[in-house]
N, C-alpha and C positions, 0 to 999 in steps of 0.2 A: 463583177463587183466594182463599184466606184471607189477610187482611192481618194478620200477627202483629206486625210492627214498627210499622206505621202503621194507625191507625183509619180515617183518611181521607187517603190519600197526596196527593191533589191539593190538598186544603185545607192540608195541611202545607207543600207546595211553595209555595203561594200566600203563606203567612206568611213562609217563608224568603226568597223572592225579593224581598220588600219591602226587604230589605237589599241595596243595590246592590253592596256589596263582596263579599258571598257569591255573588250571581248572577255577577259578573264573574269570580270565582275558578273557579266551576264551568264556565263557558263557556270560559275560558282553557285549563283542563286538557283538556276535551273537544275543543276546536278543535285543540290541539296534536296530540292523538292521531290526528286525521284523517289527518295526514301522518307517522305513526309517530314523533312527537317526545314525549318524556316528561320531566316533572319531578315531584318529590314534595314537596308543600307543604301537606298536610292539617293540620288543627289538631293532631291527636294523632299526627302522623307520627313514627315512632320513629327513623328515620334520614333526616332531611330533606335534600333536595338541590335547589338552585335552578338548577343548571347544566343546560340542556337537552341531552338525548342523542337523536340521531336515527338511524333505521335505514332502509336500503332494504329489506332483508329482516330481519325481527326475529330477533335472537339472544336467546332467553329465558334463556340462562345467561351472558349477557355480564357482565363485571366492569369497567366504565369506572373510571378514576381509581385503579385498584388496590385498591378497597375493595369487598369482597363484600357489604357492607351495601346497596349500590346495587341489586345483583341481588335481594336479599331484599325490599327495598321494592318493586321493580318487580313481583315475582311475588305481591304481595298484591292486585294488580289493582284498585287504587283508581280508576284511570282508567276502568274499566268502570262503576263506580257513578256517576262524574261524567258519563259519557255518558247514563246512564239519567236522571239529574237534569236534564241539558240537554234531553233529549227531553221530559220532563215540563214544563219551563219554557217551551220554545218550540213544541212540537208538531212540530218539524222531524224528519222521518224519516231524515235523514242520520245522526243520532246513533244511531237504532235500527240502521241498516245497519252503522254503524261498530262498534257493540257486537257484533253478530253476526260481523262480519269478524274482529275481534280475538279473540273467543272461539274461532272456528273455527281461526284460525292457531295458537293455543296448543293446542287440542284435537287437531289433526292433526299438529303438529310437535314438541310437547314431551310426552314419555311418561315415566311413572313407571319409574325404573330405579335401580340402586345409585348411578350417577353423578349423575342429576338429583336424587336425595334430598339431595344436598349443597347444591343451589342452588334451581332452579326448583320442585322438589318437596320442599323441606324441610318437615317436618311442621308447624312453626310457621306458615309461610306458607299451608299448606293450610287450617289452622284459621281463619286470619284471612280468607282470600279467600272462604270459604264465605259469611260474613256479607255481603260485598260483592255476591256473586252473588244471594243471596236477596233482599236489599234492592232490587237492580236489577230483579229479576223482579216484585216488588210494584209498583214505580213504573211500569214499562213496561206492566204489565197494567192498572193504574188509568188510565193515559194512553191506553188503547185502541191501544197499539202492539203489534200482534200479531206474535208470533214463529212462524214456520212450524213445522209438526209435526215435520219431520225434525230441525230445530235443537233443539226442545224434547226430543226423544228423546235427542239427543246430550248435552244438558245433564243429563238424568237419568242417563245412563251415566257422565258425567264426575263427578257428585256421588256416584254409587255407588262409583266407584273411590276417591274421597276417604274415604268411610265405611269401606270395607274396609281401606284403608291405615291410617287412624287407629285403627281397632279393634285392629290388631296392633302399633301403635307406641306403646308405653307402658312405660317402664323406670323404675327408681328415680330416675333423673335427672328425668324428667317429673313424678314425684310431688311433688318439692320445688321445681321450677322454674316460673316464670311460663309457660314453654312448655306445660306440661301443661294449665294452666287455659285458655290461649288456644286450644290445638288441640282440647281437649275441648268447649269452647263451640261450635266449628265442627262437631264430631262430633254434638252434640245437634241443632243447627239442620238440618244435612243429613239426619239420620235422621228428624227430624220431617217434613221436607218430603217425604221418600220413603216415609214410613210404616214405617220400620224400628224396630220396638219394641226389638230387641236393641241397636241403637246408642243409642237414647234412654236406656234404662235403664243401660247401661254408662257413658255420658257422665255421667249424674247421680251414679252411684256414685263415679266417679273424682273429679268436681268436689267432692263432699262430702268425700272423703278428702283431696284436695289442699288445700282450704281449711283443713281441720283441721290439716294439717301446716305450712302456710305462713303462717297468720295468727297473730301473737304474741298473748299474753293482753291486751296493751294496744291491740290492733286494727291495729297496724302490720304491713305485709307484711315478711317477714324479709329481703328482698333489699336493703332500705335505699336506695330510690330512689323519689322522688315519681312519676316517669313510669311506672315499671313497676307501682307500687302502683295507679295510676289505670288502667292497661291491664288488670290482673287484676280490678279492681273493675268495669270496664265489662263484661268477659266474664261475670262472675258475675251482675251486675245484668240484663244482656240475657237471659241464660238464664232467670232467675227471671221476668222480665216476659213473655217469650214463653211459658214454661210455664204461667204463671197464665192468660194469655189463651186458651191451648189446653186449659185444664182438666186439666193434668198436675201431679201432686203432686210437690213439691220437698222433699228431706230437710230437716228442721227445723234440723239443725246447719249445713247449707249456707246457709240463709236467715239464721240468726243471725250467722254469721261474716261474711257479706257486709255485713250491717248494721254490724257492728263495723269492718270495713274502711272503710266510708263515713264513719263518725263520726271515725275516726282521720285520714282524709284531710282532712275538713272542718276539723278542729281544728288542722291543721298548715299551712293555707294562709295567705298573707299577708293583711293587711287589704283589699287590692284584689282578692282572690280568686285571684291567681296563686300557683303553687307556687314555693317557694324552689328554688334549683338544688342540691338535695340528691341526692347520688349521681349516677348517670347520668341526668340530667334536662334537659329544655328548659324555658324559662320559658313556662308555659301557664296561661291562665285556666281553672280546673277547676270553676268553680261550676256549669256545666251538668250535670256528672256527679253532683255533690252534690244538685242539684235533682231529677234523676231518682231518686236514692235517697230523697229526701224524699217524693216521690209514692208510690213503691213501698212504703215502710215507714211512711207516714203519720207522719213524725217532724218535729216543730216545731223541734228543735234543728238538724237538717239544713237546714230552710227558712231558719233564721236565717243560717247561713253561706252559703246559696245566693243570698241577695238580690242582684238585679241581674244574675244570671247566666243568664237564660233566653234562650239564643242558638239558632242554627239546629241545633246538635247535639241540643239538648233537643227542639225541635219536630219533628225527624225520628223521634221515638219516641212522642210524645204528641199527642193531638188539640188543635187550636187551642182556646184558652179554658181549658185545664187550669190549675187553680189549685193552688198549693202549700199545704200545711197552714199554719195560723197560726204565724208565727215565734215561737219561744220561746228567749230567751237563757238558757242554763243558769247556775245559781248557781255562783259560783266560776270562771267562764270566763276570767277574767283570767290564770289559770295553767292551762296544759294540760300535764300531765306524763305521758309514755309511758315508764314506768319500765323495762319489760322490754327495750325497744329502745334506751333511753338518749337519748330526744328530749324536749325541753321547749320550750314557748313561754310567754313572759310578754308579755301585752298591756298596755303601759303606758298607752295611751289608745286611742281608736277608730282613730287613724291612726299609732300607733307601737307597734312590737313587736320583741322580740328572740327569736331562735331559737338553741338550743344543742344540740350533740350530743356525747355521751360514752357510747358504747355499741357495739353490734354493728357489725362490718364488713359483714355480710351476704354476698351473693354477689359475683361479679365486677363487678356494677353498683355496689357500695359503694365509697366513697372513703376515703382515709387522712385522715380529718377529725376525729380525736379532739380535743376541746376547741374546735372551731370554733364561731363564732357569726355570725349574720346580724343586721343592724340595719335595720329598716324605719322610715322616718320621713317624715311629710308625705304624699307621693304616690308614693313608690317606695323601693327599697332604697338605703341609703347604703353599708353594708358588706355584702359578698356573697361567696358561693362563686364559684369561677371557671368552673364548668360542666364539660362533657365534650369537646366538639368532634368527637372521632373515637374509633373502637374499634380503629383500626389500630395496630400495634406501632411507634409513632413517638415522638420526643422530646416532641411536643405532648401525647400521651396521658399520658405519665409526669408531665409538668409540671403538668397540670390535675388529674389524679387523685391525685397525691401531696400530702404535707403542705404543700409550697410553694405549692400552689394554694388554700390555705385560710387562714382567719384563726385561726392557732394558733401554737404555739411550736416552733421547731426548735433543737436543741442541737448545737453544734460542726459545723454544716453537714451533719449526717447525718439522713436521714429516720428517724422512729421505727418505721416498718414498711418492709419491702422488697418491691418489686414484681418478680416473676419474669418477667412478661410483661404483655400488655394486660389480662389477666383474673386472674392468680394472684398471691397475696400470701403471703409467708413472714415469720416473726418478727413477727407481728401485735402491735401495741401494745394489749395487753389492758387494758380499762378497769377501774379499781379500784372506782369507784362513781360514781353520778350522783345528786346531791341537788337537789331543787327545792322551794321553799316560798314562801309569800306571807303577809305579816302586816302589818296596819296600813298597807296601801298600799305596802309595800316588798317587793321580790322578791329571791329568792336562787337562783342556779344554781351548782352546784359539781361539779367532776369532776377525775379524775386518771387517769393511765395508766402502764403499765409498759414503754413503748417504749424507755426508756433504762435499764432496770433492770440490764442486763448491765454498764453503766458505773457503776452505783451512783447513778444520777441519778433523782430522782422529781420530777415536775411536777404541781402542783395549781393549777387555775384556779378562782377564785371571781368570780362576777359578781353585783353587787348593783344593783338598779334602785331609784331614789329618786323616788317619785311618778311624774310624767310628765316629769321634768326632767333626771335624770342617770342615766348608766350608769357604774358603777365596776368596772373589771377589775383584779383583784389576782392576779398570777401568782407563785406561790411555787415556787422552784426550789431543790432540795436536792442538793448534789453532794459527792463525797468530796474534791475539790480545787478546781481552777479549771475553769470551763466558760464557753463563750461562747453566749449566748442571742440568737436572732433572733425577735422578736415581729412577726407579719405582720398587716397590715390591707389587704385588697383592697377598693377602692372601686368602685362601679358606674360604668358608662360615663357620660359627660357630666359627671362630677364634677370640679370644679376645686379644687386644693389650694393653700393658701398657708401658709407658716410665718411666724408673727408673734410675736416675742419669746419663742420657745420653745414656743409653742402652735401648733396646727394648725387652720386653718379649712377646712372642706370644704363646698362649695356645689354643689347640683345641682337644676336646674329650680325655682329659687326657694326651695328648702329648704336650710337650712344647719345644721351642727353645729360645735361647737368642741371640740377635744381638748386636754386639759391633759396634756402629756407628762411622763414621769418624768425628773427632772434627771440621773439617773445613766445614762441611755441616750442613744446617738447616733441622731438621727433622719435617715433618708435617704428621699427620694422618688424613685421610678423608674417605669418602665412595665412592665406585666405583661399577659398575655393573659387574656381572658375569652371564654367561648362561651355565648351564651344559646340557641343552636339548633345542632343537629348540622350540621357542615360550615361553621359560621360562626365566624370567629376575629377578635376585636376587641382593641384596646388599651385599657387602663384604668390609672388611677393605683394605685400600690402604696406604702404606707408601711411601712418596716422600722425597728424599734427594735432596736439592737444594744447589748448590755449584758454586761459581764464579771461573772461570779458567783464569789465566793470562799466555798465551802462552803454558804452559804445566802443567798438574796436574795428580797426581796418587791418586785416591780416593779408599780407602780400607775399605770394610765392612767384618766383620767376623761373622759367624754364628756358635754357639755352639749347637750341637745336644744333649749334655749331661748336665744334671743338675749339677750345680756347676762349669761349665767350666769358665776359667778365661782368660783374654787377656790384655796384655799391650804392648805398642809401644816401639820400640827400634831402634835407628838409624842404618843405614847400613854404615859401616866405612871401611877404607883401613888400614889393619894392618901395612903395610910398613911405612906409614907416620902418621897414626892417622886421616887422613882427612875424612870428612863425605861426603857421596854421597848426592847431593841435594835432599831434600824430594819431590820436584816436579817430580822426576823420580825414586824414590825408596821408599820402606817401609820395616821396620823390625818389626817382631812380636815375642812375647814370649807367647805361649799358653799352658795352663795346663788343663787337663781333670780330675784331681784328682788322676790319676795314673802316667801319663807321662807328661813330659814337652817338648814342641817342640819349637825350634828356627827356624825362617823362614826369609829368605832374598828374596826380590823382587826388581829387577832393570829393568826398562822399556826401558832404553837407555844406551848403553855402555858409560862409563865415565872413560877414561884412566887416568886422572890426579890423582896423588897420589899413583899410584900402581894398580895392576890388581887383587890381592887377595882381596876378600870381606869377611866381617864378619858381622853377625847379631846375637846378643845374643851369644850363644855358638857354632853357626854354622859358619864354614869357608869353602869357596870354590871359584872357578872361575866359574861363571855362572849367568844366569839371574834370575833363581828361584832355591833355594836350601833350604833343610830342614834337621835339625838334631834332633834326639830324645834323650833326657837325656844326651846331650853333646857328643854323639857318632859321628861316621863318617857321614858326610853330604851326602845326596842324592841330586844329581843335576837333577831336572826335566826338565830344559831348559838351555842349554849352552849359 
């Protein structure tokens, strides 16, 4: 048998099982399945479930807990791959026998029909489980675990049914959905295994087209979810890797767009290599998939972002001793701006970053997160998205997917976009623009949306980063009359909040920030939900700033990332006349981090009266946002 996923399966298993946690996980999943007990806790598990479900006689279309996602996860058959890994680890034939038993149970009792296409034979699961079967066969073969001829014939028949089914299952939905790429990846693998040229060529044709339709010009997957971006990337990368090893030509466009997907994912990861909880996502260290792309595309930038991420997922595709290309930090990498999708990252230092979104909703996996930002500092996130928890049509789904589950602004208690159900959105808050820039060590993120345009209300959020010391959030709200604004800040779990003389101190795992809150806002600390993994719901602190707006308001919150940071307010004035720019459209700040003092002027609307030159503290300039360090020449971030 040709080993297309693994050059030397046993050597790879030897490397992997040196990690006792990985070995224990594999054996736990395999041992549970010996008695028909199943949980789903793989690293990239799309619908994780830690509650064991046991069967006397397996029901392959079962829906425990009222969530069909359990059935979908079950029918990807990851437990079979874990039995093959367990056999390779231990040499114990019980796992081979169990693999055959479970396969035969499904093969003889679950048949393709119009009913099973909705659950155990959903085309997405068919595509995914093909990879699990073929990886299993490689491991079992390399481990000298022989499968009898009759069972091998049944497996070939089984895979042939998959190929025929997937060949005829391809609609316009699949062309634009991650479903298409995930199932056509399986179609390619099964066709290659069976020597089906028709299936291989059709799979590559589809994958080429799907990537052309689904990958935005900035490299982001259009569905706006880190998790599904990674799943699509894995399917495309694995297809390219297997095709290259088998000497099969891959379309150039498919190869190029897969490379773009990998770069976009790498650039949007946290400093610790985990993904932000963007859209429907779990918190996962994704450096392994970036490392795989670095090897396949011989790309030093991908190696840079993959450092420290060579885990078992990587070694199950590459020979032990495989080295990444020399890491190369790209010039200008402190700012990563994905303009077409409306995503931006400013890396303030090696261990501090801010992520901002003002752009596409994407598919049903996208969230109502216009103007949301995450803040990573020290060794983890401080301010975070609330995650997803479930896909069921429940209050929890609405709470976490909606604006109230994000660090954004809600007006008059009304969501800026409306969810019709768990997946559908109407009256979407259309983004007006998203700007991102960096100059002289200062960063700028800016966005606005039309979610409240029917009420005559426009919100614009400007975020300025000051060296590696401060984050300034200026929320400009324009309304035809009076409006009540709620500005939300979701903190990560384990964060402790304390209000001290009008300021807020947030501490987590030895890392702390101080927030200087706007005087015109009422601060309230409460509890909210956060979900870092599917089916996991935790409590976390929520800070809500409530503020009444009369026609126009500029609400400024300052975050100090350094202990001892200081902030005081200063008016924005006109040196020509001494006139003051109205505070409803301006804010002046003087910030000190103990080493340097920064003067900052923010003007949200041009105000010609009294002259055009502006002054805030020691900073003077003509511009909307300008900053001076220690009284030096001002940097204009926005004219």
